[in-house]
C-alpha positions in Angstrom: 15.2 36.3 -55.8 14.2 33.9 -58.6 12.1 31.1 -57.2 11.3 27.9 -59.1 8.2 26.2 -57.9 8.0 22.4 -58.0 5.5 20.0 -56.4 7.0 17.2 -54.3 4.9 14.4 -52.7 6.3 13.5 -49.3 5.5 11.7 -46.1 6.1 13.3 -42.7 7.9 10.9 -40.4 9.7 11.7 -37.2 9.5 15.4 -37.7 11.0 15.2 -41.2 9.5 15.5 -44.6 10.7 12.5 -46.8 10.1 12.8 -50.5 8.3 9.8 -52.1 10.4 10.3 -55.3 13.9 11.7 -56.1 14.0 15.5 -56.2 16.1 17.8 -58.4 17.2 19.7 -55.4 20.8 20.0 -54.2 21.7 18.6 -50.7 21.4 21.3 -48.1 19.4 23.5 -50.5 17.2 25.9 -48.5 13.6 25.6 -49.6 10.2 27.1 -48.6 7.5 24.5 -48.1 3.8 25.0 -48.4 2.1 21.9 -47.1 -1.2 20.6 -48.4 -2.4 17.7 -46.2 -4.0 14.8 -48.1 -7.2 13.2 -46.8 -6.4 9.9 -45.0 -9.1 8.2 -46.9 -10.0 9.1 -50.5 -13.7 9.6 -50.9 -15.6 7.1 -53.0 -16.4 8.4 -56.5 -19.9 9.7 -56.9 -20.7 6.9 -59.4 -19.5 4.0 -57.3 -22.9 2.2 -57.5 -22.9 2.5 -61.3 -19.4 1.1 -61.4 -20.5 -1.9 -59.4 -23.6 -2.4 -61.6 -21.3 -2.4 -64.7 -19.0 -5.0 -63.1 -22.0 -7.2 -62.2 -23.4 -6.9 -65.7 -20.0 -7.8 -67.2 -19.8 -10.8 -64.8 -23.3 -12.0 -65.8 -22.5 -11.6 -69.5 -19.2 -13.6 -69.2 -20.9 -16.3 -67.2 -23.6 -16.7 -69.8 -21.0 -16.9 -72.6 -19.0 -19.5 -70.7 -21.9 -21.6 -69.5 -22.2 -23.8 -72.7 -18.5 -24.7 -72.6 -18.4 -25.1 -68.9 -21.5 -27.4 -68.9 -19.8 -29.6 -71.6 -16.5 -29.9 -69.7 -17.8 -30.1 -66.2 -17.3 -33.6 -64.7 -20.5 -35.6 -64.5 -22.1 -36.1 -61.2 -22.1 -39.7 -60.0 -24.8 -41.0 -57.8 -23.4 -42.6 -54.6 -24.4 -46.2 -54.0 
């Protein structure tokens, strides 16, 4: 028997595996499945804290660059009588 292996992502609903994308498999084709169950929640990357630090640094840099223009165009504050 010549077997061709393909990987198909699917969701299991109501006792049936439903492919997430079209498959190059004929209707009623007999297949053999090996199921690898994905984690329900993907783990956070090991460098999550570094990613957040980089985002914060970028935000501070952008705010500093925008401050002069923002200060010039910001509406003046009026004192209430």
